C-alpha positions in Angstrom: 91.4 92.5 112.6 93.6 95.4 113.3 93.4 99.2 112.7 96.2 98.9 110.1 95.2 100.2 106.7 94.2 97.5 104.2 96.6 96.6 101.5 96.1 97.9 98.0 97.5 97.6 94.5 99.6 100.4 92.9 98.1 103.9 93.4 99.4 107.3 92.6 100.7 109.4 95.5 97.6 111.5 95.4 95.2 108.5 95.4 97.3 106.9 98.2 96.7 110.0 100.3 93.0 109.8 99.8 93.1 106.1 100.8 95.0 107.1 103.9 92.2 109.5 104.9 89.6 106.8 104.1 91.5 104.4 106.4 91.5 107.0 109.2 87.6 107.2 109.1 87.1 103.5 108.8 86.7 103.7 105.0 83.4 105.5 105.3 83.3 107.3 102.0 80.8 110.0 102.9 82.7 111.0 106.1 86.0 111.1 104.2 84.6 113.2 101.4 83.0 115.7 103.8 86.3 116.0 105.7 88.3 116.5 102.5 85.8 119.0 101.1 86.0 121.0 104.3 89.8 121.0 104.3 90.2 122.2 100.7 90.4 126.0 100.5 87.9 128.0 98.6 84.9 126.3 97.1 86.7 123.3 95.7 86.5 119.7 96.9 87.6 116.1 96.2 86.0 115.9 92.8 85.7 119.6 92.0 87.5 120.5 88.8 88.5 123.8 90.4 90.6 121.9 93.0 94.2 121.8 91.9 96.4 118.7 92.7 98.5 120.9 95.0 95.5 122.1 97.0 94.2 118.6 97.3 97.5 117.2 98.3 98.0 119.9 101.0 94.5 119.3 102.4 95.0 115.5 102.5 98.4 115.8 104.2 96.9 118.1 106.8 94.0 115.7 107.4 96.3 112.7 107.7 98.4 114.5 110.3 95.3 115.8 112.2 94.5 112.5 113.8 91.3 111.4 112.0 88.6 109.6 114.0 86.1 107.0 113.0 82.4 108.1 112.9 80.2 106.7 115.7 79.3 103.1 115.3 75.7 102.4 114.5 74.0 99.9 116.8 72.7 96.7 115.2 69.5 95.0 116.1 71.1 91.6 116.6 74.3 89.7 115.9 73.0 88.8 112.4 74.4 90.9 109.6 74.1 91.3 105.8 77.1 92.4 103.8 76.8 93.7 100.2 80.1 93.9 98.3 81.1 95.0 94.8 84.2 95.8 92.8 84.6 98.1 89.9 87.4 98.3 87.3 87.3 100.9 84.5 89.0 99.2 81.6 89.6 95.8 83.3 92.4 96.4 84.1 92.2 100.0 84.9 91.4 102.3 87.8 89.5 100.1 90.3 87.6 100.6 93.5 85.9 98.4 96.1 82.6 99.0 97.8 80.8 97.4 100.8 77.7 98.1 102.8 77.2 96.6 106.2 73.6 96.1 107.2 72.0 94.5 110.3 69.6 91.6 110.2 66.7 93.9 109.5 68.6 95.3 106.5 69.0 98.7 108.1 72.2 100.3 106.7 75.0 100.5 109.3 78.1 101.5 107.3 78.7 102.4 103.6 82.3 101.7 102.8 84.6 102.4 99.8 88.1 102.8 98.7 90.4 102.8 95.7 92.1 99.5 95.0 94.6 100.2 92.2 95.3 102.3 89.1 95.8 99.2 86.8 93.7 96.6 88.5 91.3 93.9 87.2 87.7 93.6 88.2 88.2 90.2 90.0 90.9 91.7 92.2 88.5 94.6 93.0 85.8 92.1 94.0 88.2 90.3 96.4 89.3 93.7 97.8 85.6 94.6 98.4 84.9 91.5 100.3 88.1 92.0 102.4 87.1 95.6 103.1 83.6 94.7 104.2 84.7 91.8 106.5 87.5 93.8 108.0 85.2 96.6 109.0 82.5 94.3 110.1 84.8 92.5 112.5 86.4 95.8 113.7 83.0 97.1 114.7 80.8 94.1 115.7 80.8 90.5 116.9 78.8 88.8 114.2 77.3 85.3 114.9 75.6 85.0 111.5 76.4 86.7 108.2 75.0 86.7 104.7 77.3 88.0 102.0 75.6 89.3 98.9 78.0 89.3 96.0 77.9 89.0 92.2 81.3 87.6 91.5 81.2 83.8 90.8 85.0 83.9 90.7 85.2 84.9 94.3 82.3 82.6 95.3 84.0 79.5 93.8 87.2 80.3 95.6 85.9 81.3 99.0 82.9 79.1 99.4 83.6 76.5 96.7 87.1 75.6 97.7 88.6 76.1 94.3 92.1 77.6 93.8 92.1 81.3 92.9 92.4 81.8 89.2 93.2 85.5 89.3 96.9 86.2 89.6 98.0 88.0 92.7 94.7 87.7 94.7 96.1 85.2 97.2 96.7 87.7 100.0 93.0 88.9 99.6 91.7 85.4 99.5 93.7 84.4 102.6 92.6 87.4 104.5 88.9 86.8 103.6 89.1 83.1 104.6 90.7 84.0 107.9 88.0 86.6 108.6 85.1 84.2 107.8 86.6 81.5 110.0 85.9 83.8 113.0 82.1 84.0 112.2 80.2 80.9 113.4 77.6 80.9 110.5 78.1 82.5 107.1 76.7 82.0 103.7 76.6 83.8 100.4 73.8 84.9 98.0 74.8 85.3 94.4 73.4 88.6 93.0 72.4 88.7 89.3 73.4 91.7 87.3 69.9 93.0 87.5 69.7 92.8 91.3 70.2 96.1 93.2 73.6 96.3 95.0 74.1 99.4 97.2 77.9 98.7 97.2 78.1 99.4 93.4 78.1 103.2 93.7 80.7 103.1 96.4 83.0 100.9 94.2 82.6 103.4 91.4 83.7 106.3 93.6 86.6 104.2 94.7 87.6 103.7 91.0 87.2 107.5 90.5 89.8 108.0 93.2 92.1 105.4 91.8 92.1 107.3 88.6 93.7 110.4 90.2 97.0 110.9 88.4 100.5 111.7 89.8 100.3 114.4 92.4 
């Protein structure tokens, strides 16, 4: 994996700027939100209605040029990891986001991640993007020997672990990136999450979808 920003679907210029800031801090949503809120003048922030698009755009551009740094990497207890992933699309297709949470083998949270995926994107594409996000950051930070991916999308599971051809148009780049990432991990498996199972990545995907909904600016 490289430090290049992950690919996304179509986003408005404003949402793209937010995604650039997210990339600069390793897609850690809380760190990006805090940085943006501190950079917006007055009492506004990323989701504050009082923040104008102009104020937000200027703050984002300044942050992007300031040389953002990733937060310190949390130390895992072993080379075994758990990865929760989830995608969210409001309207399916609509504004979509991806969320992922990296945990160590003892299920201590190491990195909560999120990003916008696209302004007119389906849920299945968001699910692929979430898995790509989680794997990319996992491999950028650690050297996993064993991984359990916890995911609720049977579409992604059938493709990645079942060997079926992707059925969602346009997801091939995500699928190929995920397959390549998993090939570097000696042992990996998935656990299918039911809709009623808790998934800490869900809230992060929802915030990503909120960002993807930002209009022209």
